[in-house]
C-alpha positions as CSV (number, residue, x, y, z in Angstrom):
1,X,61.3,40.9,0.8
2,X,64.1,39.3,-0.7
3,X,66.8,39.4,2.1
4,X,64.7,39.2,5.2
5,X,67.0,38.7,7.9
6,X,64.6,36.1,9.4
7,X,63.5,34.0,6.1
8,X,66.2,34.1,4.0
9,X,70.3,34.3,6.0
10,X,71.1,30.9,7.2
11,X,71.2,30.2,11.1
12,X,73.1,27.2,12.8
13,X,74.5,27.0,15.5
14,X,74.1,30.7,16.9
15,X,76.0,31.7,13.2
16,X,74.1,33.9,10.7
17,X,75.8,34.4,7.5
18,X,75.1,36.9,5.3
19,X,77.0,39.2,2.6
20,X,76.8,42.0,4.4
21,X,76.8,43.1,8.2
22,X,76.6,47.2,9.0
23,X,77.3,47.9,12.2
24,X,74.6,51.1,13.3
25,X,71.3,51.9,12.4
26,X,71.0,55.4,11.7
27,X,70.9,57.6,8.2
28,X,73.4,56.0,6.7
29,X,72.6,52.5,7.3
30,X,69.3,53.1,6.8
31,X,70.0,54.7,3.3
32,X,72.2,51.7,2.5
33,X,69.8,49.3,3.7
34,X,67.4,50.4,1.0
35,X,69.8,50.8,-1.7
36,X,71.0,46.8,-0.9
37,X,67.2,45.5,-0.6
38,X,67.3,46.1,-4.6
39,X,66.1,49.7,-5.0
40,X,68.0,51.7,-7.8
41,X,68.4,55.1,-9.0
42,X,68.1,56.1,-12.6
43,X,67.9,59.1,-14.1
44,X,64.2,60.1,-14.5
45,X,65.1,62.7,-17.7
46,X,64.8,66.0,-16.0
47,X,67.3,68.6,-17.4
48,X,70.1,69.0,-14.7
49,X,71.5,72.5,-14.8
50,X,75.1,71.6,-15.2
51,X,75.9,71.1,-18.4
52,X,78.1,68.3,-18.6
53,X,76.3,66.7,-15.7
54,X,73.2,66.8,-17.9
55,X,75.2,65.4,-20.8
56,X,77.2,62.2,-18.8
57,X,73.7,61.7,-17.5
58,X,72.3,61.3,-21.2
59,X,74.6,58.3,-22.0
60,X,72.9,55.0,-21.5
61,X,70.4,56.7,-19.9
62,X,68.1,53.3,-19.3
63,X,71.1,52.0,-17.3
64,X,70.9,52.5,-13.3
65,X,73.2,54.9,-11.7
66,X,74.8,51.9,-9.4
67,X,76.0,50.8,-12.9
68,X,77.3,53.5,-14.1
69,X,81.0,55.0,-13.5
70,X,80.4,57.1,-10.5
71,X,84.0,58.5,-11.3
72,X,83.3,59.8,-14.6
73,X,80.0,61.3,-13.5
74,X,81.3,63.2,-10.9
75,X,84.1,64.4,-12.2
76,X,84.0,68.5,-11.8
77,X,81.4,68.5,-9.1
78,X,81.8,71.2,-6.6
79,X,80.1,71.7,-3.3
80,X,80.5,71.6,0.3
81,X,81.6,67.7,1.1
82,X,85.2,66.7,0.0
83,X,83.6,63.1,-1.2
84,X,82.6,63.2,-4.7
85,X,80.2,60.9,-4.4
86,X,78.1,62.4,-1.9
87,X,78.6,65.6,-4.4
88,X,77.1,63.6,-7.3
89,X,74.1,62.0,-5.2
90,X,73.4,65.6,-3.9
91,X,73.6,66.9,-7.7
92,X,71.1,64.3,-8.7
93,X,68.0,64.6,-5.7
94,X,68.9,69.1,-5.0
95,X,70.2,70.3,-8.5
96,X,71.5,73.5,-7.1
97,X,70.6,73.1,-3.8
98,X,73.3,75.2,-2.5
99,X,72.0,78.1,-4.8
100,X,68.5,78.2,-3.2
101,X,67.2,76.2,-5.7
102,X,64.0,73.7,-5.2
103,X,64.3,72.1,-8.4
104,X,62.8,68.4,-8.8
105,X,65.3,65.5,-8.1
106,X,66.6,63.6,-11.5
107,X,66.5,60.5,-9.6
108,X,63.6,57.8,-9.8
109,X,63.9,54.5,-8.1
110,X,62.6,51.0,-9.1
111,X,62.7,47.8,-6.8
112,X,64.2,44.9,-9.1
113,X,64.4,41.4,-6.2
114,X,67.3,40.5,-8.7
115,X,69.2,43.4,-7.6
116,X,69.2,42.5,-3.6
117,X,72.3,41.5,-1.7
118,X,71.7,39.8,1.7
119,X,72.2,42.1,4.8
120,X,71.7,42.4,8.1
121,X,71.3,46.0,10.0
122,X,72.8,46.0,13.6
123,X,71.9,49.0,15.9
124,X,71.7,49.0,20.2
125,X,68.1,50.9,19.3
126,X,65.6,51.0,17.4
127,X,66.1,52.3,13.7
128,X,67.1,55.8,13.4
129,X,70.4,55.7,15.7
130,X,71.2,58.9,17.6
131,X,68.2,60.5,17.0
132,X,66.0,59.0,19.0
133,X,68.4,60.1,21.7
134,X,68.2,63.9,21.2
135,X,65.9,66.7,22.3
136,X,63.1,66.8,20.2
137,X,62.3,69.9,20.5
138,X,65.3,71.0,18.9
139,X,64.4,72.2,14.7
140,X,67.5,70.3,12.6
141,X,70.0,72.5,11.1
142,X,69.5,71.2,7.9
143,X,66.9,71.9,5.6
144,X,64.1,69.0,6.1
145,X,64.0,67.7,2.6
146,X,68.2,67.1,3.1
147,X,67.1,65.0,6.2
148,X,65.1,62.5,3.8
149,X,65.8,59.3,2.7
150,X,65.4,57.8,-1.0
151,X,61.7,56.5,-2.0
152,X,59.9,58.2,0.2
153,X,59.8,62.4,1.1
154,X,59.6,64.1,4.6
155,X,56.8,65.7,3.7
156,X,55.0,62.5,2.0
157,X,55.6,61.1,5.2
158,X,54.1,64.1,7.4
159,X,51.7,64.6,5.2
160,X,50.6,60.7,5.7
161,X,50.8,61.1,10.0
162,X,48.7,64.5,9.6
163,X,45.9,62.6,10.6
164,X,46.6,62.0,14.2
165,X,47.7,65.6,14.4
166,X,45.2,68.7,15.1
167,X,45.0,71.7,12.4
168,X,46.1,71.8,8.7
169,X,49.8,70.4,8.1
170,X,52.3,73.5,7.0
171,X,55.5,73.0,5.2
172,X,58.5,74.3,6.7
173,X,62.3,74.5,6.4
174,X,63.3,72.8,9.5
175,X,62.1,69.8,10.7
176,X,61.9,68.8,14.7
177,X,64.5,66.1,16.1
178,X,61.5,64.3,17.2
179,X,59.8,64.2,13.7
180,X,63.1,63.3,11.9
181,X,63.3,60.0,14.0
182,X,59.6,59.3,13.8
183,X,60.5,59.4,10.4
184,X,63.5,57.2,10.3
185,X,61.2,54.5,12.4
186,X,58.6,54.7,9.9
187,X,61.0,54.5,7.0
188,X,62.0,51.5,7.4
189,X,58.6,50.5,7.7
190,X,57.0,52.3,4.5
191,X,59.7,50.8,2.4
192,X,59.8,47.5,3.3
193,X,63.4,46.8,4.6
194,X,62.7,46.9,8.8
195,X,63.6,42.6,8.1
196,X,66.8,43.7,8.0
197,X,67.2,45.4,11.0
198,X,68.6,43.4,14.2
199,X,67.3,46.3,17.2
200,X,68.7,46.2,21.0
201,X,71.9,44.6,20.0
202,X,75.3,45.3,21.0
203,X,79.2,44.5,18.6
204,X,81.5,43.0,20.9
205,X,84.0,42.8,18.4
206,X,84.7,42.3,14.7
207,X,87.6,40.3,13.2
208,X,88.4,39.0,9.6
209,X,88.5,35.0,9.7
210,X,88.8,34.2,6.3
211,X,86.6,31.4,5.4
212,X,86.3,29.2,8.3
213,X,89.7,29.7,9.8
214,X,89.7,31.7,13.1
215,X,93.2,31.1,14.6
216,X,96.8,31.3,12.8
217,X,99.5,28.3,12.7
218,X,100.1,29.8,17.0
219,X,96.8,29.3,18.2
220,X,96.5,32.9,18.5
221,X,93.7,34.7,17.4
222,X,94.2,36.9,14.2
223,X,94.2,40.4,14.2
224,X,92.2,42.0,11.6
225,X,95.0,44.5,11.1
226,X,97.8,41.6,10.7
227,X,97.4,40.2,7.5
228,X,98.6,40.3,4.2
229,X,96.5,40.8,1.1
230,X,96.8,39.0,-1.8
231,X,94.1,38.0,-4.7
232,X,93.5,34.6,-3.2
233,X,92.8,35.7,0.1
234,X,90.4,38.6,-1.0
235,X,88.2,36.4,-3.1
236,X,87.5,34.2,0.0
237,X,86.8,37.6,2.4
238,X,85.0,36.5,5.8
239,X,84.7,38.7,8.9
240,X,83.3,37.7,12.1
241,X,81.0,39.8,14.1
242,X,80.1,39.0,17.8
243,X,76.8,40.0,18.9
244,X,75.2,40.2,22.3
245,X,71.0,40.8,22.2
246,X,70.1,43.6,25.1
247,X,67.8,42.6,26.9
248,X,65.4,45.5,28.2
249,X,65.2,44.7,31.5
250,X,68.1,42.5,32.9
251,X,70.3,43.8,30.5
252,X,73.1,41.9,28.7
253,X,71.7,38.6,26.8
254,X,72.2,35.7,24.4
255,X,75.3,35.6,22.4
256,X,75.8,35.6,18.8
257,X,78.0,35.7,15.6
258,X,77.5,36.7,12.0
259,X,79.7,36.0,9.6
260,X,79.7,38.5,6.3
261,X,81.6,38.6,3.4
262,X,81.4,42.3,3.9
263,X,81.1,44.6,6.8
264,X,80.5,48.5,6.7
265,X,80.7,50.6,9.7
266,X,78.0,53.4,10.1
267,X,77.9,54.2,13.9
268,X,78.7,57.7,13.6
269,X,81.1,59.4,15.9
270,X,79.0,61.2,18.9
271,X,80.0,58.6,21.5
272,X,83.0,59.8,23.2
273,X,83.1,63.7,23.9
274,X,86.4,65.0,23.2
275,X,88.5,66.3,26.4
276,X,90.4,69.1,26.4
277,X,93.5,67.5,27.7
278,X,94.2,70.4,30.0
279,X,95.1,69.8,34.1
280,X,91.6,69.3,35.7
281,X,89.4,68.4,32.7
282,X,88.2,65.4,34.7
283,X,87.0,67.2,37.7
284,X,83.2,66.8,38.2
285,X,82.2,70.1,37.1
286,X,83.5,70.0,33.9
287,X,80.4,68.1,31.6
288,X,80.4,68.1,28.1
289,X,76.4,66.8,27.8
290,X,73.5,69.8,27.2
291,X,71.5,66.9,29.7
292,X,73.7,67.7,32.7
293,X,73.2,71.6,32.4
294,X,69.6,71.1,31.8
295,X,69.2,68.5,34.8
296,X,71.4,70.7,36.9
297,X,68.6,74.2,36.4
298,X,65.7,71.6,36.8
299,X,66.7,70.5,40.3
300,X,68.0,74.2,41.3
301,X,71.6,73.7,42.0
302,X,72.4,76.6,39.1
303,X,69.9,80.0,38.9
304,X,70.0,82.7,37.9
305,X,72.2,83.5,41.7
306,X,74.9,80.9,41.0
307,X,78.1,82.1,39.5
308,X,78.4,81.6,35.8
309,X,78.5,79.0,33.3
310,X,81.1,78.7,31.4
311,X,80.7,77.7,28.0
312,X,83.7,76.1,25.7
313,X,83.5,76.3,22.1
314,X,81.8,77.7,18.9
315,X,79.9,75.0,17.6
316,X,76.5,74.1,17.1
317,X,76.6,72.6,20.4
318,X,78.4,75.6,22.6
319,X,75.7,77.5,20.8
320,X,72.9,75.1,22.3
321,X,74.4,75.3,26.1
322,X,74.1,79.1,25.3
323,X,70.8,79.4,24.3
324,X,69.7,76.9,27.3
325,X,71.5,79.0,30.1
326,X,70.6,82.6,28.6
327,X,66.5,80.8,28.5
328,X,67.2,80.0,32.0
329,X,68.3,83.0,32.6
330,X,71.8,81.6,34.0
331,X,74.4,84.1,33.5
332,X,77.3,83.0,30.8
333,X,80.9,83.0,30.1
334,X,81.7,82.3,26.5
335,X,85.2,80.6,25.4
336,X,86.2,80.3,22.1
337,X,89.7,79.1,20.7
338,X,89.6,81.5,17.5
339,X,88.6,84.8,16.4
340,X,84.9,85.1,16.7
341,X,84.9,86.6,13.3
342,X,87.0,83.7,11.5
343,X,85.0,82.3,8.4
344,X,85.2,78.7,9.7
345,X,83.3,79.6,12.4
346,X,80.2,77.9,11.5
347,X,77.2,80.0,13.2
348,X,78.5,82.6,10.7
349,X,77.6,80.9,7.6
350,X,73.9,80.5,8.8
351,X,71.2,82.9,7.4
352,X,69.2,84.7,10.3
353,X,66.3,83.4,7.9
354,X,66.6,80.3,8.3
355,X,68.1,79.6,11.2
356,X,67.4,82.7,14.3
357,X,68.5,81.1,17.3
358,X,71.7,80.7,16.1
359,X,72.1,83.9,14.3
360,X,71.4,85.1,18.0
361,X,74.2,83.5,19.5
362,X,76.4,84.6,16.8
363,X,75.1,88.1,17.6
364,X,75.8,87.6,21.1
365,X,79.5,86.7,20.6
366,X,80.0,89.4,18.2
367,X,78.7,91.7,20.3
368,X,76.3,92.7,18.1
369,X,73.6,91.6,20.8
370,X,74.4,92.4,24.1
371,X,73.3,91.3,27.7
372,X,75.2,92.6,30.2
373,X,75.8,91.0,33.4
374,X,74.5,87.9,31.6
375,X,76.8,87.1,28.5
376,X,80.2,87.6,28.4
377,X,82.3,86.2,25.4
378,X,85.9,86.0,25.3
379,X,87.3,85.2,21.9
380,X,91.0,84.0,21.0
381,X,91.4,82.5,24.1
382,X,92.0,79.1,25.8
383,X,91.4,77.1,28.7
384,X,95.4,76.2,30.4
385,X,93.2,74.6,33.8
386,X,90.6,73.6,35.9
387,X,91.3,74.4,39.7
388,X,89.5,72.5,42.8
389,X,87.9,75.6,43.7
390,X,85.2,75.9,40.5
391,X,87.7,78.8,39.4
392,X,88.9,77.9,35.4
393,X,92.3,79.6,34.1
394,X,92.2,80.9,30.7
395,X,94.6,82.6,28.6
396,X,94.1,85.2,26.0
397,X,96.8,87.0,23.8
398,X,97.7,89.7,26.2
399,X,96.1,88.6,29.4
400,X,95.5,85.8,32.0
401,X,92.1,85.4,33.4
402,X,90.2,83.6,36.4
403,X,87.0,82.8,36.1
404,X,84.9,81.3,39.1
405,X,82.4,79.3,37.4
406,X,79.3,77.0,39.0
407,X,79.9,74.3,35.7
408,X,82.0,74.3,32.7
409,X,80.3,73.0,29.6
410,X,83.3,72.2,27.5
411,X,81.5,71.3,23.4
412,X,84.5,70.9,21.4
413,X,83.2,67.9,19.8
414,X,83.2,64.4,20.2
415,X,84.7,60.7,19.0
416,X,83.5,57.5,17.9
417,X,83.3,54.3,20.2
418,X,85.2,51.8,17.7
419,X,85.7,49.3,20.4
420,X,85.1,46.5,18.9
421,X,87.8,47.1,16.9
422,X,91.3,46.3,17.1
423,X,93.1,49.2,19.2
424,X,89.6,51.2,18.3
425,X,90.3,51.6,14.6
426,X,93.1,53.8,15.2
427,X,95.0,51.9,12.0
428,X,92.3,53.0,9.9
429,X,92.6,56.6,10.4
430,X,93.8,58.8,7.8
431,X,96.8,59.7,10.4
432,X,97.1,55.9,12.4
433,X,98.9,57.8,15.0
434,X,96.0,59.2,16.5
435,X,92.6,58.4,17.1
436,X,89.5,58.6,14.3
437,X,87.4,61.8,14.8
438,X,85.4,62.9,11.7
439,X,86.6,66.4,11.2
440,X,90.1,66.6,11.4
441,X,90.8,62.5,11.3
442,X,88.4,60.5,9.8
443,X,88.6,56.9,8.2
444,X,90.9,56.7,5.5
445,X,88.9,55.4,2.6
446,X,88.6,55.0,-1.4
447,X,86.3,57.4,-1.8
448,X,84.0,55.7,-5.1
449,X,84.1,52.3,-3.3
450,X,84.4,53.8,0.8
451,X,86.4,50.3,1.5
452,X,88.7,50.9,3.8
453,X,92.2,51.7,2.6
454,X,93.5,48.9,4.6
455,X,90.9,46.2,4.9
456,X,89.5,44.7,1.7
457,X,85.7,44.2,2.9
458,X,85.6,46.6,5.1
459,X,83.9,50.0,4.7
460,X,82.8,53.3,6.4
461,X,80.5,55.9,6.0
462,X,78.6,59.1,6.9
463,X,80.6,60.4,9.8
464,X,83.3,58.1,10.7
465,X,84.8,59.3,6.4
466,X,83.6,63.1,7.5
467,X,80.1,63.2,5.9
468,X,78.6,64.6,9.1
469,X,75.7,65.8,7.4
470,X,72.5,63.4,6.5
471,X,72.7,65.8,3.0
472,X,75.9,64.0,1.9
473,X,76.3,60.4,3.5
474,X,73.4,58.8,0.7
475,X,76.6,59.2,-1.4
476,X,78.4,56.2,0.4
477,X,75.5,53.8,0.1
478,X,75.4,54.3,-3.6
479,X,79.6,53.9,-3.2
480,X,79.3,50.5,-1.0
481,X,76.0,49.0,-3.5
482,X,78.1,49.5,-6.7
483,X,81.3,48.3,-5.4
484,X,79.9,45.3,-3.2
485,X,77.2,44.8,-6.8
486,X,80.1,44.6,-8.8
487,X,82.5,42.4,-6.8
488,X,79.8,39.8,-6.8
489,X,78.9,39.9,-10.4
490,X,82.5,39.5,-11.2
491,X,82.9,36.5,-8.5
492,X,80.0,34.9,-10.3
493,X,81.5,34.9,-13.9
494,X,84.6,33.2,-12.3
């Protein structure tokens, strides 16, 4: 490929120079790499069910979507994302998907070597990101075609891999996590972008250096977020990314640096479990990883005769913990902060025909499905304290409860690990007084470029900006590619 890491990036004295450094190698980064490699989307002429979008697509149909006005195209679109470009991409690739339509995509993909932008994708593991670490037996929440990357559908991949499996391949609406990870790792080879990926690499720091000047007048290292920007500095944009190769046997390996005009944060948000912030939430019996519960059951530390497991939360991870305990005949006390019939609870929104396991959990929460002595749900309750004797103090509208437990699973979300940024990147957030979270306090960006609000040349995409579903993160790749390509083109003219 044109932008092969080994053949086309300049390496000198352990410093790699490129146009774009992408931190993270999950689906966000994979999709962005595909576009930056010179693969551009074009309107293929299929009639779009949204009349005003159909009319706009027919204006200059031979021009790539990359070169069109994304704000103009996305105006008036509605859907399950607050990101207008994410809605645009989804509307083009999955027309009327929210209405159950399986209409063909309005996009064709064309490769042009001259459109490629040199870049490198940095990841701690193999391409696919967190998908390699998730329980292989689970099924995705999203439909399988919403998990796929551009240019190579999930069904195409499955058909190609059918030769190694017994029996005939039968398409299904959801996919196993194992298949999704295999699809992503095979995808980077199938579309010839593997050379852009640096695997088993840890990012230690990211900072702005502006050309080659690393220190300020006093000899102090310059913080990325202590700079006032003008146009001259903007055109001379340069970041330094300090990396460390991870040796699978010995641990840490050699260190090297990447100098890039643009840096994209695409690391997801599931690194650091959110804590309740109440007394005792650091007790050893308070866990937040489902694997801890599975291991305790496997070793016999928790069984059907144990005190109940207290599960806190009403999201999908909490539901997974409920199913794990229930399937092993472990008694459960389920604590939920909101009213169990609150419309914002994701389990309430899922169709039982497509998500039978999650529908089962929601019916248990509402009392429609009962497991006497094995499952009890307390909604509109909050945890006050975790005591030394494994007692959980819970308060509600009318009373205070004391629940003796064998373990607590606090499944209330997670935060991204951004230790390679100054102050964990907190100044990038919508509310810089608080830590970054995907739902309540994402990174502040311009939605039509995905450039961060306070740092030119620094971009963010995926869960870091609130796009938690693979279906919508691909809009970020579209916006970033368009903006970087446009800026590069304008700089050449200057």
